NUBANU-159693 format. One record per residue (C-alpha): residue in one letter; x, y, z. Coordinates in pm, whole numbers, plus 32768, in hexadecimal, padded with zeros to 4 digits. Last residue first. Example, Ala and Ser with C-alpha at 12.3 -4.5 7.8 and 13.67 -1.06 7.14 Angstrom:
// NUBANU-159693
S85577F9682CA A84CE7E3E830C 
This chain:
// NUBANU-159693
GB1C6D4277259 GB2C8D4BA733C RB435D4BA7394 GB524D57C72B7 AB529D69773AD GB5FDD5C5748E GB73AD65373F5 CB703D7B6746E DB7EAD79B7599 PB81AD8DE765A AB974D96A7607 SBAB3D8BF7680 ABB7ED928754C EBB94D7BA74E6 RBA18D7A474F5 HB9E8D8D9741A IBADDD8527319 RBA35D6FD7311 CB8DFD79E72EF RB94BD87271C8 RB9CDD740710D CB88ED681714D HB85BD5BA728D VB72DD4DE72CB PB6D0D46F742A DB635D312744E VB4C4D31374AC GB41DD2A5736D AB420D34D721A AB516D41B714B GB4C9D4896FE8 LB472D5EA704D HB5B8D6167106 IB691D5886FF3 RB5DCD64D6EE3 SB609D7916FA1 SB77FD7536FBD EB79FD6EB6E4E AB706D82D6DC5 DB85DD8D36DC3 FB8CED7DE6CB5 VB7FCD8806BA7 GB73AD7A46AAF PB5F9D8686A95 PB5FAD9CC6B18 FB5C8D9DF6C92 TB474DA6F6CF2 DB3B3D9266D10 LB4C5D8926DE9 AB4C9D9CD6EBD LB352D9BB6EF7 SB36DD84F6F5D WB48AD8A17048 LB3B7D9BF70D8 EB289D8DB7112 RB36BD7D471AD AB3F5D8D272A4 EB29BD949730C EB238D7DC7345 VB36AD7947419 LB365D8C27501 GB471D83975EB RB522D9857609 AB649D9007542 AB552D88C743A MB4C2D9EA741B VB61DDA7E73EA HB674D96D72EF AB539D9C27227 LB59EDB33722A GB6E7DAD47183 EB629DA0F707B QB54EDB3D7033 AB68ADC167014 RB727DB206F20 AB5E2DB1F6E56 MB5ECDC9C6E3C FB75ADC8A6DD3 RB70ADB956CBB TB5D9DC636C51 LB67CDDB86C2A SB545DE686BA7 HB5BADFC16C22 QB4AEDFFD6D2D AB4A0DE8A6D81 AB617DE866DC4 LB5FBDFB96EA3 QB4DBDF246F68 RB584DDD26F9B AB6D0DE716FFD QB621DF4A7101 NB564DE197184 FB6AADD57719B VB744DE737264 SB622DE81735B EB621DD07738A GB795DD0973D2 AB768DE1774D8 SB651DD52757C LB718DC0C756F EB859DC8A760A GB8DBDB2C765A RBA35DB7B75D5 SB9F8DA9674AA VB8B0DB4E7470 LB971DC95745B SBA66DC007364 DB94DDB787287 GB8A5DCCE7282 LB9F0DD717228 ABA15DC8C70F8 NB8B0DCD8708D MB8F2DE4C70BB ABA30DE3F6FEA DB981DD856ECE CB85FDE7D6ED5 EB952DFA26EC1 LBA17DEF86DAC DB8D8DECC6CE0 YB873E0336D2D LB9B3E0D46CB3 GB98DE2476D0A LBB05E2766D27 EBAF6E30E6E85 RB9F7E2056EE7 SBAD9E0EE6E6E IBBFFE1876F25 DBB49E19F7073 LBAC1E03D7054 ABC1BDFB4700D RBCA0E0647145 RBB87DFCC7210 GBBCEDE737189 HBD41DE8271D3 QBD0CDEE5733F LBBEFDDEE7368 SBCC9DCCC72F6 TBDE3DD3873D9 DBCEFDD1E74FC PBC51DBDE7476 DBD93DB157484 GBD16D9AC748A IBDC0D92F734D SBC7FD95C7280 RBC4DDABF72F8 HBDA8DB15727E ABD4FDA8D7124 NBC06DB477103 CBC8EDC9C716A LBDC9DC5B70A1 GBCF3DC276F6A IBC36DD696FAD LBD82DE1D6FDD ABE0DDD976E95 FBCDEDE076DCD ABCEADF616E72 EBE5DDF8E6E21 GBE28DF266CB7 IBD12E0286C9A RBDE5E1366D41 SBF07E1016C51 RC010E1F06CD5 IC12CE13C6C21 SC1DFE0E06D67 RC091E0AB6E12 SC023DFAC6D12 LC172DEF56D25 EC168DEDE6EA0 LBFFEDE696E9E AC03ADD656D8E EC162DCD56E4C DC096DCD06F8D YBF7ADC226ED2 RC06FDB1C6E51 KC0FBDAD26FAB IBF9DDAD57042 ABF25D9D56F42 DC03DD8E56F9C HBFD0D900710A PBE5FD8DF70AE NBE82D7946FEF GBD1AD70D6FF8 QBCD9D6FC6E83 LBC0ED83D6E99 YBD3AD8F16F2C MBE23D8706E20 VBD27D8E26D19 SBD1BDA406DAF ABE95DA506DB6 LBEACDA116C40 NBDAEDB256BF9 NBE64DC1E6CD7 LBFAFDBC76C32 TBF0CDBF46ADB LBE93DD516B36 ABFE9DDB46BBC RC08ADD386A7B ABF98DE0969AB QBFE9DF3F6A78 PC15CDEFF6A46 PC13CDF2A68CB RC152DE0067E1 CC255DD8866E7 EC36FDCCD678F GC339DCD16908 DC1CFDC6F68DD LC20EDB4267FC DC251DA386907 LC135DAD069D0 VC046DA9468AE WC097D92168A1 RC068D90C6A18 FBF12D9B569FF QBE8FD8CF68EB DBF0CD78D6990 LBE7DD7FC6ADF ABD27D8366A41 EBD2BD6D969A5 DBD7CD6446AF9 FBC6BD7136BA0 RBB40D6BD6AC7 GBA52D7416BD1 RB974D8046ADF IB9EBD9566B5F RBB52D8D86B48 YBB24D86969DE IBA8FD9BF6991 VBBBADA716A2B GBCADD98D6974 RBC0BD9E66829 NBC4ADB55687D NBDBADB1668C3 ABDE0DA41678B IBD47DB5366B3 DBE2ADC5B6747 ABF57DB7C670D QBEF0DB4065A5 ABED8DCB96578 SC03DDCDF65F7 VC0B4DBC86512 DC033DC7463D7 GC0A5DB8B62C1 ABFB5DC3D61D4 LBF02DB006166 GBF07DA8062CA ABE76DBC4634E LBD57DBB16252 DBD04DA4A62B2 ABD28DA9F6423 ABC2CDBBB6400 ABB2CDACA6370 SBB74D9D9648D FBB4EDAF2658C AB9FCDB4D64F8 AB98CD9E1650F LBA04D9CC6676 AB934DAFF66CD EB800DA736621 DB822D93566F0 FB853DA02682D QB727DAE76811 NB742DB4F6980 DB6F9DCBB691F NB85EDD1B6978 AB8D2DBF368AA HB81EDC786777 MB8C8DDCA67A7 IBA18DD2067D0 GB9E4DC686688 LB991DDAB65D3 NBAD1DE44665C IBB99DD2265D0 RBAE3DD546484 QBB4EDEC36484 YBCAFDE5664CF TBCC0DD78639E ABC03DE6B62BE SBD04DF7A6305 GBE23DE9962A2 RBD6DDE0A6178 DBD3DDF5C60CD GBCC6DEF55F74 LBC01E03D5F5D EBAB7DF7F5F3C LBB22DEA16061 SBB68DFD46136 IBA19E07460DD GB957DF386138 IBA16DF12627F AB9C1E07A62E0 QB84EE042629F RB860DF03636E IB907DFCC6483 LB7E8E0C4648A EB6D5DFBE64A4 RB797DEFC65AA AB7BCE0396680 RB649E0846661 EB5F8DF2966E8 NB70CDF3D67EB DB680E0716897 GB72EE03669E6 RB7E3E18169FD SB938E0F469A4 RB89DE04D6871 HB80BE19867FD VB963E23C6810 ABA07E1146761 AB90AE1306645 LB95EE2A26625 GBACEE24F6603 TBA8FE14B64F8 LB9A6E23A6441 CBABEE33D644D ABBB6E24F63AA SBABFE1E6629B RBA67E351624F GBBD8E3B0623E YBC13E2996142 ABAE7E3106078 DBB6AE4796066 GBA73E5625FBA ABAFBE6886085 RB99BE6D860FB DB974E56B6160 ABABEE56F621E ABA59E6B262D0 DB905E61A632E LB9B5E4EB63C1 ABA9AE5D36484 RB96AE68F650A MB8D5E53F6571 VBA1DE4E2661C LBA21E61F66F1 QB8ADE603673E DB8DFE49E67BE VBA10E5116881 EB933E5F06956 GB9B3E5716AA4 DBA54E41B6AB3 YBABFE33A6994 NBB3BE22F6A89 RBC68E30F6AD4 RBD50E2016A4E SBC6FE1F0691A LBC9FE36668EA YBE14E32068E6 PBDFBE21B67D3 LBD04E2FF6717 LBDE7E4336716 SBE66E3FE65B3 VBCFCE3E26543 VBCACE53565DF LBDD6E5E46540 QBD9CE53D63F1 WBC2FE5AA63EF EBC8BE716642A ABDBEE7206348 TBCECE6A26227 RBBE4E7AB625F RBCC3E8DD6281 NBB97E9C96274 MBC45EAC2635B DBB29EAAB645A NBB2EE92E644D ABCA7E9246473 VBC86EA13659A ABB85E929663A ABC79E8076612 ABD86E8DC66B3 ABCA3E91F67E0 IBC74E7A86815 FBDECE77667F3 NBE29E88D68F0 HBD3BE7E969E6 YBE08E6A869D6 NBF5CE75269EB EBFD4E6E86B44 DBF2EE5936B2D LBFC3E55A69D3 LC11CE5B86A50 RC104E4CC6B79 IC072E3B86AA0 AC196E3D169AD DC292E3C16AC8 VC1EDE2876B56 EC1E4E1E469FD RC358E20B69CA DC3E1E283687E VC3B6E3FB6898 LC403E52367B3 NC3B6E6836831 LC395E73166E2 HC45AE85E6665 LC46BE8F8650B PC309E88A64BE EC2DDE82C634C EC219E93B6299 RC0D9E8E561DE IC08FE79F6293 DBF70E6C96214 LC008E58A629D DC033E47161A2 FBF57E350620E SBF67E20962CE FBE62E1A863CF ABF09E1216505 WBF22DFCA65A5 KBF5BDF5B6709 ABF89E0D06746 LC01DE1646881 PC185E1956806 RC0F6E23766C8 CC022E3346786 WC13FE42767CB QC1B8E4416663 DC067E46F65B5 ABFDEE55966C1 AC120E62666B8 AC11EE649653C LBFB4E6C06540 FBFFAE7A76669 YC122E84765B5 DC06BE871646C LBF50E91E6529 LC04BEA0A65CA RC0F2EA53647E DBFA0EAA063DE LBF4BEB886500 AC093EC4364CC RC04DEC5B6356 EBEF7ECF163A2 RBF8EEDFA6486 SC096EE516384 EBF87EE82627C EBEBEEF5F6368 DBFD9F05363AE VC082F05E6504 SC0B2F19F65D0 EBF60F23E6620 VBE8BF1046605 LBF83F04066D7 LBF9DF15767DB EBE25F13D6813 QBE4DEFC46823 ABF5DEFE8692A CBE82F0CA6A01 DBD5BEFDF69E6 RBE46EEC06A42 VBEAFEF8D6B71 LBD3EEFA96BC6 DBD0BEE306BB8 HBE44EDE16C80 FBF27ED3C6B88 FBFC2EBE26BA5 YC111EB366BC9 RC18DE9D06BEB GC2FDE98B6C34 PC2C8E93D6DA3 AC150E9366DE1 AC033EA2D6DAA QC128EB4B6D82 QC0BAECB16D4A LC110ED9B6C31 LC12CEF156C28 HC1ADEF096D8C DC2F8EFAC6D27 EC3BEEE776D8C FC2C5EDA46CC8 LC2F2EE796B92 TC46BEE586BB7 EC44AECE26BF3 LC37DECBD6AB6 MC478ED8569E8 FC5A3ECC46A6F EC4F2EB7C6A23 TC49DEBF468C4 EC600EC64687A DC68AEB1768F4 LC584EA55682E TC5CDEB1E66F3 LC4CDEC23668E RC3C0EBE6658A TC2C4ECA26667 IC19AEBB66652 AC25EEA706638 AC34EEAE76747 AC225EB1D6831 SC1B1E9BA67E8 YC309E9366845 VC347EA156975 DC203E9B06A1C FC09EEA296A02 DBF64EA5C6AD0 TBDE9EA4D6AB3 GBDE4EA30693C PBD96EB206820 HBEF3EBB367F7 IBEAFED006749 SBF2CEDBF687B LC087ED2F6846 LC0AFEE15671A AC09EEF5167EF FC1A1EEDD68EA AC27EEE6667C9 RC26CEFC0672B RC2C6F0656877 QC3E3EF7068AE TC474EFAF6756 DC454F12B6778 GC4F2F13168D1 LC41AF1326A08 YC43AF2526AFE KC2D8F2E16ADB HC239F1886AD4 SC1B0F1BA6C35 LC131F3156BDF AC02BF26F6B03 LBF8CF1D66C39 ABF4AF3226CE3 RBEDBF3C06B9B MBDEEF29D6B5B VBD5DF2B06CB9 SBD28F4266CA4 RBD23F5236DBD DBD55F6986D89 GBBE3F6D76D55 TBB39F58F6D05 ABBAEF4616C43 LBB2AF2FF6C47 FBA20F3496B41 RBB0AF37B6A1C IBBBBF22C6A43 RBA75F1806A9C GB9D3F1FB695B KBAE2F157688E QBABFF00F694E DB943F00B6955 RB8C8EF776A9D LB913F0A76B72 KB80BF1896AD9 QB70BF0706AD9 VB74AF0216C48 LB71CF18D6CAA DB5D1F1AA6BF4 DB55DF0646C94 MB5B4F0FA6DE7 TB4BDF2106D9F WB51CF3736D48 SB43CF49C6D9A SB4FAF4F26ED8 RB63EF5346E21 DB746F59F6F21 RB74BF44E6FD1 FB775F3956E86 RB8A2F4656E26 AB938F43B6F80 AB8FFF2C46F7C AB9A2F2986E26 IBACAF3706E8C RBAFCF2C26FDA IBAD2F1666F43 ABBD6F1B26E37 LBCCDF2346F3A PBC96F107701C LBCC9F0026F0A RBBC6EEF06F3B GBBE6EEB56DC2 CBAF7EFD66D8E LBA12EEE46CD5 EBA26EE0C6E10 VB9C2EF356EE8 VB89BEF7C6E04 QB81FEE146DF8 EB81CEDFB6F73 VB758EF3F6F86 AB65FEEBB6E85 AB62AED766F46 NB5FCEE2D7090 EB4FEEF28700F GB402EF08712D HB479F04C71CD VB566F0FD70E1 RB51EF267713E EB4D7F20E72AC KB634F17E72CD GB6DAF2C97281 VB798F314713F IB8F4F31D71DA HB8C7F21872EB EB805F13371FF FB926F12E7105 LBA28F0EF7215 AB955EFD772AF VB92FEF2B715C ABAA8EF317127 DBAE0EEB4728A GB9F9ED8B724D HBA9BED317100 PBBFEED3C7184 LBCADEE7A7118 VBDADEE6A7000 DBF07EDF77065 LC00CEEAC7133 QC161EE07713B LC1F6EE3C7293 VC370EE4C72A5 RC43EEE5073E4 TC580EEF6737A GC6D0EE8173FE EC78BEECB72BF LC6EDEF9B71AC AC72FEECE7070 AC5D8EE2C7082 LC52CEF7B704C RC413EF116F67 RC391F0356EA0 RC245F0E46ED0 SC2D3F1807009 TC27FF1D57170 IC387F1EC7280 IC349F1EE73F7 VC47CF23C74CD LC46FF20A7645 AC588F293771C GC627F2067857 AC779F1BD77BE TC857F2BC771C GC8C2F2F775B7 PC774F37B7545 LC71EF32A73DB LC70AF44772E0 PC84FF3F77226 RC7CAF29871D7 IC677F2F87148 QC6BBF38B6FEF TC7AFF2776F98 VC6B3F1737013 DC5B6F1CF6F07 VC496F2B46EA5 AC40AF3006FFB NC29EF3697019 DC2A2F3BE718C LC3C8F3BF727B VC31AF3C273CD LC406F40674F1 LC3B1F3C1765D IC49EF4407768 RC52FF3B878AA RC668F48C78D7 GC7CDF425792B SC85BF4A677E5 LC752F548770D VC80EF68E76D6 SC953F5CC769E RC8B5F4EC7599 WC830F61E74E4 MC983F6CA74FF SCA2FF59C7462 SC932F5917347 RC95EF706730E GCAD9F6E77304 ECAD5F5BB721D LC9E3F6667130 DCAAEF7A87110 PCA79F9177168 PCA4DF8E872E0 LC915F993736D LC971FA8A7480 EC90AFBC173BB SC7B2FB31737B TC756FB0174E8 VC747F9A87586 GC601F981764A AC5A7F81875FD DC4B6F88674EC RC5DDF93B7450 LC6A5F7F9745F LC58DF73773B6 LC561F82F729C EC6D6F8487256 LC6F7F6D0726D AC5EDF6A3715E RC69CF7A1707F MC7EBF6EF7098 PC749F5957078 SC6B7F60D6F2B LC540F62D6F29 PC49DF5696E11 DC417F6466CF9 AC2D1F6FB6D2D LC17CF71D6C89 AC111F5B56C51 SC1B9F51D6D81 FC25DF3C96D9F GC398F3F66E6C HC316F53E6EF6 LC3E4F51D7038 DC2BDF589710D IC34CF5D37266 FC2C4F58E73BF YC369F5BF7511 QC2E4F566766B GC3B8F5F37784 DC458F5A478D4 PC325F4F4795F YC345F3AD78A0 EC261F2CC796F EC15DF3E2797C SC15AF3FA7800 LC118F28777CC QBFA7F295776A HBFDEF3D476A3 GC0FBF33575DE LC033F1F97598 RBF16F2C27503 VC010F3897434 AC0B5F24B73B3 LBF61F1AB736A TBEEDF2D5729C TC03CF2E871EB KC02EF17B7180 GBEBFF17C7116 IBEBCF09C6FDF GBE97F1C26EF1 GBFDEF1796E3D MC05BF0166E68 GC0F6EF996FA9 EC20AEFBE70A8 LC205F0297213 AC369F026729A TC3B9F017740C IC509F0807498 VC546F05B760E LC682F0E976AA AC6A3F03277F3 TC6B4F0D7794B PC557F07179B2 AC59EEF097948 AC4B9EE947834 RC383EDD4789C QC2B9EF14789D IC30CEF5F7735 DC2C3EE0276B6 SC17DEDF4777C LC110EF4A7702 LC151EEE1759B RC09DED9575C1 TBF70EE317668 TBF5CEF427561 EBF6AEE427447 PBE61ED6874EB GBD78EE92751C RBDADEF3173C6 GBC3DEF9173BA TBBA0F0EA73A9 FBC20F24F73D2 DBAEDF32E73BC VBB71F43B74A9 LBCB8F44873EB DBDEAF4AB74B6 HBE7BF6057479 PBFD5F62473E4 LC0FBF5DC74CD YC1E0F7017520 NC1CBF6DD769C SC2B4F7CD774F HC382F7587878 RC4D1F7E27807 GC44EF93777A9 SC3D9F9FF78D3 KC48DF93F79E3 DC5D6F95A792E MC6F3F86E7978 PC616F75079DE QC6A8F6597AD9 GC77FF5367A5F PC8B1F59E7B1E AC87FF6257C7D EC821F78D7CC6 LC901F82F7DCD DC846F8A07F01 SC93CF99B7F98 TC965FA667E5C GCABEFB027E70 NCA7FFBCE7D37 LCBBBFB417C95 ICB52F9DF7CF7 QC9F2FA0C7C6C TCA76FA9F7B27 YCB6CF97E7AF2 ACA5DF8797B38 LC978F9217A3A RCA8EF93A7936 LCAE2F7CB7960 QC979F7657936 PC939F84D780E GCA5FF7D57739 PCBCAF83F7741 DCC3FF8E275FC LCC84F81174CC GCDA5F7DC73D8 LCD8AF6687415 ECEDBF5F2749B ECF91F73B74DC ACE65F80C7544 LCDCBF6F57611 ICF16F6AD76BF NCF57F81D770F RCDFBF8637798 ACE03F71F7863 DCF4BF785790A ECEB6F8D97955 FCD86F83479F5 VCE5FF7467AC5 ACF25F8787B39 LCDE1F9127BB5 ACDA6F7E17C92 ECF0DF7EC7D0B ACED7F9527D7A QCD8DF8FB7E22 RCE1FF7EA7F02 GCD2FF808802A SCCB2F69F800D QCB6CF71A7F73 ACC3EF7CA7E6C LCD07F6917E21 ACBCCF5BB7E01 ICB29F6C87D24 MCC56F6D57C3A LCC69F5577C2C TCAF9F5477BCB SCB35F64D7ABC RCC5AF5817A3C LCB88F4437A2F SCA75F4F5796F ECB72F5837878 RCBEAF43277F7 LCD13F494771F PCE1DF4127815 SCD80F2B67836 ECE82F1DC78EB ACF29F3077993 VCDD2F38979F5 LCD84F2397A98 ECEC9F2397B5C ICE8CF39E7BDA LCD2AF3397C35 ECD9FF2197D0F GCE92F2FC7DCB VCD8EF40B7DFF LCC7AF3297E7A SCCEEF30A7FE3 ACCDEF4838015 ACB83F4A77F7B ECADDF3968048 GC9BFF47280C1 LC89CF38B8068 RC844F4697F3F LC9A6F4427EC1 RC97DF2CA7EE4 LC849F2DB7E0A HC901F39E7CFB MCA2AF2B17D00 LC93AF18B7CD4 HC895F2407BB2 EC9E6F2747B0E VCA3BF1047B3A SC8ECF0AB7AA5 AC933F1897979 LCA83F0DA7953 RC9DDEF85795B QC8D6EFF0785F EC9E2F07A7778 DCA95EF2B778E LC94EEE7D7738 RC91AEF667611 ACA7BEF2B7593 ACA4CEDB575B8 VC913EDC174E2 NC9CEEE7F73D5 ACAEFED8973E4 LC9F7EC6B73CE HC971ECF07282 QCACDED3E7200 SCB42EBE07255 TCC8DEB7472EC LCC45EAE97445 GCD79EB167522 TCCD9EBCD7645 LCB5FEBB57646 ACB3BECD47740 PCC73ED8277BD GCCF5ECE178FF RCC77EBF97A12 WCB2AECAA7A54 QCA35EC097B44 SCAB8ECEC7C5A LCA07EE0E7BB0 GC8B8ED787C14 WC929ED4A7D7A RC9A2EEB17D8E LC85FEF307CF9 LC792EE677DF1 RC85DEEE07F1B VC83AF04B7EA9 AC6C2F0267E7F EC6ABEF927FDD PC766F0BD806B LC67EF1A87FA7 RC531F1228025 GC462F2527FBC AC352F1887F13 AC3C3F1FD7DBA EC524F1997E18 AC4B3F03B7E79 QC3F5F0167D33 DC522F0877C67 AC5FFEF987D24 EC50CEE7E7CDA RC51EEECD7B68 LC699EEE37B6D AC6B7ED987C27 SC5DAECF17B23 QC6BDED7D7A14 FC7F2ECE17AB1 RC748EB947AF6 HC6C6EB8F7991 VC81FEBD37904 DC8BAEAC979E7 IC7D6E9B47962 WC767E89E7A51 SC654E9797AE3 EC5B1E976798B PC562E80379A2 VC5B3E7757848 QC4FAE71D7709 LC5C8E79875E4 RC4E2E7DA74BD YC532E78D7351 GC4CEE8197200 VC3A2E8687125 DC2C5E733713E SC33DE6E1729D TC447E5F77327 VC48CE5E6749D IC5E8E5F87530 DC5E3E561768D VC63AE5B877F2 EC565E5497918 PC535E3F0787B RC657E3D27840 LC7A2E45778C7 DC870E323786E AC81BE34B76FA LC8A4E4AC76E6 SC9D3E458760F RC907E3697537 RC7FEE4717502 LC90FE56674A3 AC98CE47B7392 AC82CE4537306 IC800E5CD7307 VC944E5F67243 NC8D3E4F47143 HC780E59B7116 IC833E6E970E4 QC909E6446FD7 QC7CFE5CA6F2A RC73AE7286F2C AC879E7C76EA8 SC8ABE6D06D8A RC8A0E7E36C83 PC9B5E8976D3D PC977E9D26E0E SCA3DEB0D6DC2 DCA8DEBBB6F0C WCA61EA716FBE LCA1AE9D0710F VC959EACC71DF DC896EB5E70BA VC83AE9FE7045 FC7CCE9A471A5 RC6F1EADB71A0 EC653EA767056 FC602E91B70DD PC517E9B871DA VC560E9A97353 VC425E9337404 AC405E9A9756C NC45FE8EB76A8 AC5B9E98E76AE SC5E9EAA775B4 LC74EEB047613 LC789E997766C LC730E91E750E AC810EA1F7465 AC92FE9C6754F MC905E8547502 VC90FE8A2738E RCA56E95F73BE SCAEEE84C7493 QCA87E73A739F RCB28E7FB7284 PCC68E8327349 GCCA4E6BE7385 GCC14E5C7747B LCB38E61575A6 DCC1EE56876A1 LCB71E58177F1 SCC35E6287909 RCC50E56C7A4F GCBE1E5AD7BB3 NCA9FE4E97BA0 SCA31E5A87A6A ECACFE6D079BC VCA71E75D7869 GCB54E86677D7 LCB6EE9A17706 PCC8CEA867772 GCC0BEBAA7843 LCAA4EBF87898 LCA1BEAD977C3 LCA2AE9B478B6 FC92EE89A78D6 DC949E8017A31 PC8CCE6A67A8A TC837E6747BE5 TC90AE60F7D12 AC968E7737D6F EC7FAE7C37D98 HC77EE9037CFC RC68FE9E37DBC AC74AEB2B7DC4 AC646EBEF7D04 NC53EEB977E03 MC5DBEC667F19 
């Protein structure tokens, strides 16, 4: 009996009665009521993630603003309470909630339900005594009403279902014992159970049969009369079908009395009312597997409610019907289906009264027996289904109010609900959100309908068609059917018809099926304000939107906008990319744009777009300020000040918002271009330059900045031209074209000086100096920094002076003037907390640490690199993080920790490749090559150095190429290949730019003579790490 396997020495988690956790004979203190309620929620979904929303439902009717933080606090307290039970028991954090990790056999609910499943299997195999033992053991897990003492509506609903499950199990146990001939011994127990639940007709009918089988027919009939009186007085109802059947059998003296739970009418109770299954049903494999698994894992006596939710045309009904046919044999007492017309074009939603009338008539109840009120019909429906295993599909539901009266009251039934609305308020429901078909399934559905031979060799066109249909099953079916029925069409014809938005709306309709009509029904219940907002949102040009940008379009308050967005999300008119971020399915956007043209005049549409552009311009300006060392200054071309803007002070918050909205900013710039708002276009792009720099000007930023430059020229704005030229120069610099970058920045400097704009000219000269330094033109770089320093001094710009000092320090370090470099970096660090952003401080920390490392102080360097790494990660500066990791790779190698060195170097390499920074990538590979050589992995080190050498040569990064050649020389020396090593050192020395410190190692080796070993800085580190000695490579003629 597997269900009974629970050792007394293992912990016990108790839900079937008062909540408790017992271990080693004592009860654990879980804390206050909130901890108990959260613990109950975790146990009820053990080993599955419980979302934050469910914790909110469990803890509050009206959640506070700090709900999420309070939930974190409760979880922390529970972890402390359960600390002694680790590692078997733990609360694991996920992106959307928490998961309680616990062996299921330690939870009384799972032991109870496991016993029910095993009992069902034993009964099916004809082992009735074993089934009885299992049911008794399962029921022995109960210590009282479930979840006693926990005050929460959500938990109260769960407890009611568990209590119903227990009572149903008791009834089933009585039924099995009747079949085993224990009628006489059951009577006393049944009398007590009926007294506890006097309105439960199934228990009374079981008692009647037990009395009759014991030869006590008169008492059995008296039980019926007693039931008739109680039902009439309490509910105004007559006895239900089960009681009437038992009464008739006893009056007729039937020798083989029918036990409870058997059909009352062989002709009607077993009917299948499901619509036909589709022969071309395609896909939904993972969804079907999950649904079947959830259903099969439920105890056989449990009431299972599954809700399929999703937008119109997504295939909810099709999947529900397919599932119903697959499970029909497991629910042999009837399969019911009813279309509730929640979202129907030609019918209003069915009232619960009308729906119950149809269901009861399907169940065999004649018209004259139908109660006249909703409560009576709902009660009769529950009575008809009592003790039966039935499947009920409630299709196209409008809301929970329509559904509740239709739910069975007994266990052992399966209810499948489909709706376009989210049904979170329906307790105990397993919800499956249906998304569009995966690409492969969408293609398979199209090919199934049209026939594979028709589209043979047209794979690319088929893929394009299903994407133009948004992978929405209804749209694919209509497009495929139309193509199938038109033999003269080619796939190119079909693509062209779907590509045009207006044409697509007309095309995706045939007969009584129309994608637009199906989707339009979803906004049937929206109010005027919500419908207008739904239409206006379709003008948003970006990939997604949040409450702030939506408020800019609609001119609603933030609270009104959030309510509107959540309503549209609940109705599956919007989808969520992430918490608080919404987007349209392509075809829903088509639907909204069609409504926009019908309901919103052109002037209002243009004003909404203007407001959105104003919002993104203000947001770019505000969010990029914490990132900027210096910013261009101009009056924003805003026509209507945004009513709501997400203001931030911290750099990390600004970067998060900029990351989330990056594609929206790009789309907004395109809108500005289309609307001929030239000043707004260049201002938007220039405002974004500090952020674009953080992204290393990736993607098509060059085209973005060139369009901004063109907008500034068309606006006749010299200041805008200078700003855009500065941005374009930075783009070229990031891509290694320093010559073009210097040309552009000189043009910008000339314009700034003509305008008397010293601030802009200062930073443009700093950029010019960096460009010279990148080309190893160090004297020219220092000259540019000196010119910038003169301008900064005149303006009293301390931040600019800090930038200049930092860049001078870098050149001093490259040239081996370490003391001067340290003076520059330390002076800058003293200023960083006062006037410079955290990113600048992280950069200076990295520079300071690099000098410490080169001076032979690796432990001090590691401390500074760690500080830089922590700061860079806190502000999400990937470049700063990569610099710090490369430094840590070098420093850890130098203290004899090559394993940690490799770990840091590999992470730096990953980041540099993600960012497309070739100089960083070469630097990381050279550092990794050194670490591998220090570990004695010469072949691996040689391979990495060769990769660095090739990449550096490809992008004209001479210092990094020379470093790689020097690394290869050390590999050859370690192998004893002296001449090959000397050739590589000579090549490296020729490659290094004049006057750089890094050339010193090659110079030492090439200048050595005689037989004594020579050790450069690299050699000393390799020797201390117990790598093969390369010092002797200095010997030779």
